[in-house]
C-alpha positions in Angstrom: -29.5 3.6 -14.2 -29.7 2.6 -17.8 -28.9 4.9 -20.7 -30.8 2.5 -23.0 -34.4 3.5 -22.3 -37.2 3.9 -24.8 -40.7 5.4 -24.1 -43.2 5.2 -26.9 -46.9 6.0 -27.2 -48.5 4.8 -30.4 -51.1 2.6 -32.1 -50.8 -1.2 -32.5 -50.4 -2.2 -36.1 -51.7 -5.7 -35.8 -52.8 -8.2 -33.1 -49.9 -9.5 -31.0 -48.3 -12.7 -32.3 -47.8 -14.8 -29.1 -45.5 -17.9 -29.1 -44.4 -20.1 -26.3 -40.9 -21.3 -26.0 -40.1 -25.0 -25.1 -39.7 -23.8 -21.5 -43.2 -22.5 -21.4 -42.2 -18.8 -21.5 -44.6 -16.6 -23.6 -43.1 -14.1 -26.2 -45.4 -11.6 -27.9 -44.4 -9.5 -30.9 -46.3 -6.7 -32.7 -45.7 -3.5 -34.6 -46.3 -0.1 -33.0 -46.8 3.1 -35.0 -45.7 6.5 -33.7 -46.5 9.7 -35.6 -44.9 13.1 -35.6 -47.3 15.8 -36.7 -46.5 17.9 -39.7 -45.5 21.5 -39.2 -44.3 24.7 -40.9 -40.9 26.2 -40.4 -40.3 29.9 -39.9 -39.2 30.3 -43.5 -42.5 28.7 -44.7 -41.2 25.3 -45.5 -43.7 22.5 -44.9 -42.5 19.5 -43.0 -44.9 16.6 -43.6 -46.4 14.2 -41.0 -44.1 11.2 -40.4 -45.0 7.8 -39.1 -42.4 5.4 -37.8 -43.0 1.7 -37.1 -41.4 0.0 -34.1 -41.0 -3.8 -33.5 -42.2 -4.5 -29.9 -41.2 -7.7 -28.0 -42.8 -8.6 -24.7 -41.9 -11.6 -22.5 -43.6 -13.7 -19.9 -46.5 -12.0 -18.0 -46.5 -8.9 -20.3 -46.7 -11.2 -23.3 -49.7 -13.0 -21.8 -51.4 -9.7 -20.9 -50.8 -8.4 -24.5 -52.4 -11.6 -25.8 -55.5 -11.1 -23.7 -56.0 -7.3 -23.9 -54.1 -5.8 -26.9 -55.6 -5.6 -30.4 -54.9 -3.8 -33.6 -55.6 -0.1 -33.3 -55.2 0.2 -29.6 -53.2 3.1 -28.2 -50.3 1.8 -26.0 -47.5 3.2 -23.8 -44.5 1.0 -24.0 -41.3 1.5 -21.9 -38.3 -0.7 -22.5 -34.8 -1.1 -24.1 -33.7 -1.1 -27.7 -32.0 -4.3 -28.9 -30.7 -5.0 -32.4 -30.0 -8.3 -34.0 -29.1 -9.8 -37.3 -30.5 -13.0 -38.8 -30.8 -14.9 -42.1 -34.2 -14.9 -43.6 -35.9 -17.8 -45.5 -34.0 -17.0 -48.7 -30.6 -16.9 -46.9 -30.4 -13.1 -47.0 -28.8 -11.4 -44.0 -31.3 -9.1 -42.3 -30.9 -6.6 -39.5 -33.8 -5.7 -37.1 -34.1 -3.2 -34.2 -36.7 -4.1 -31.5 -38.0 -2.6 -28.4 -38.0 -5.1 -25.5 -40.8 -3.8 -23.3 -40.5 -3.7 -19.5 -43.7 -1.8 -18.9 -46.9 -1.5 -20.9 -50.1 0.6 -20.4 -53.2 0.4 -22.5 -54.6 3.9 -23.1 -57.6 3.2 -25.4 -59.5 0.2 -26.5 -63.1 -0.4 -27.6 -63.1 -3.4 -25.2 -62.4 -1.3 -22.1 -66.0 -1.2 -21.2 -66.0 -4.9 -20.5 -65.3 -5.9 -17.0 -62.8 -8.7 -16.2 -64.3 -11.5 -14.0 -63.8 -10.9 -10.3 -62.0 -14.2 -10.0 -59.4 -13.3 -12.6 -55.8 -13.5 -11.4 -54.0 -10.2 -10.7 -52.2 -8.5 -13.6 -48.4 -9.1 -14.0 -46.2 -6.3 -12.7 -46.0 -3.5 -15.2 -49.1 -4.4 -17.2 -52.0 -2.1 -16.5 -54.9 -2.0 -18.8 -56.6 1.3 -18.1 -60.3 1.5 -17.6 -61.9 4.7 -18.8 -64.6 6.8 -17.2 -67.8 5.7 -15.5 -69.1 3.8 -18.5 -67.1 0.8 -17.5 -68.6 0.7 -14.0 -72.2 1.5 -15.1 -72.7 -1.7 -17.1 -73.8 -4.8 -15.2 -71.3 -7.6 -15.0 -71.3 -9.7 -18.1 -73.2 -7.2 -20.2 -71.7 -4.8 -22.8 -72.6 -1.1 -22.7 -74.0 0.8 -25.7 -71.2 3.4 -25.9 -68.8 1.4 -28.0 -67.3 3.4 -30.9 -68.3 0.9 -33.6 
């Protein structure tokens, strides 16, 4: 059992940036925003809404799944571990970054969910589960888009 466990539900800040190492292993990085709602204390003090940004890193099958399904604005569940590292930026300045290395990812909302994956598509890698919503996804004929898209 690990004490280093992170569970986040948030919105993707930009499309995943997927790179391939020389060994062929895929690595995806993207920011994820989580928001704590504002509230009022018993003494009447207002605590404003607060948004935090998290650097997400996915490897191998999860990275390839993110490249295919995840886009800016999607709501995701990410489970993983916190890792920190320091590096020198382009100007030689020492930087420190905290990242969440994802072990599990679940897509909660996406305007593309009404599109069906081809039947011959390979199975999803372990831990990556794009979630299909409602009956709208099943009612559209294969290869056609439904009219219930939010945009």
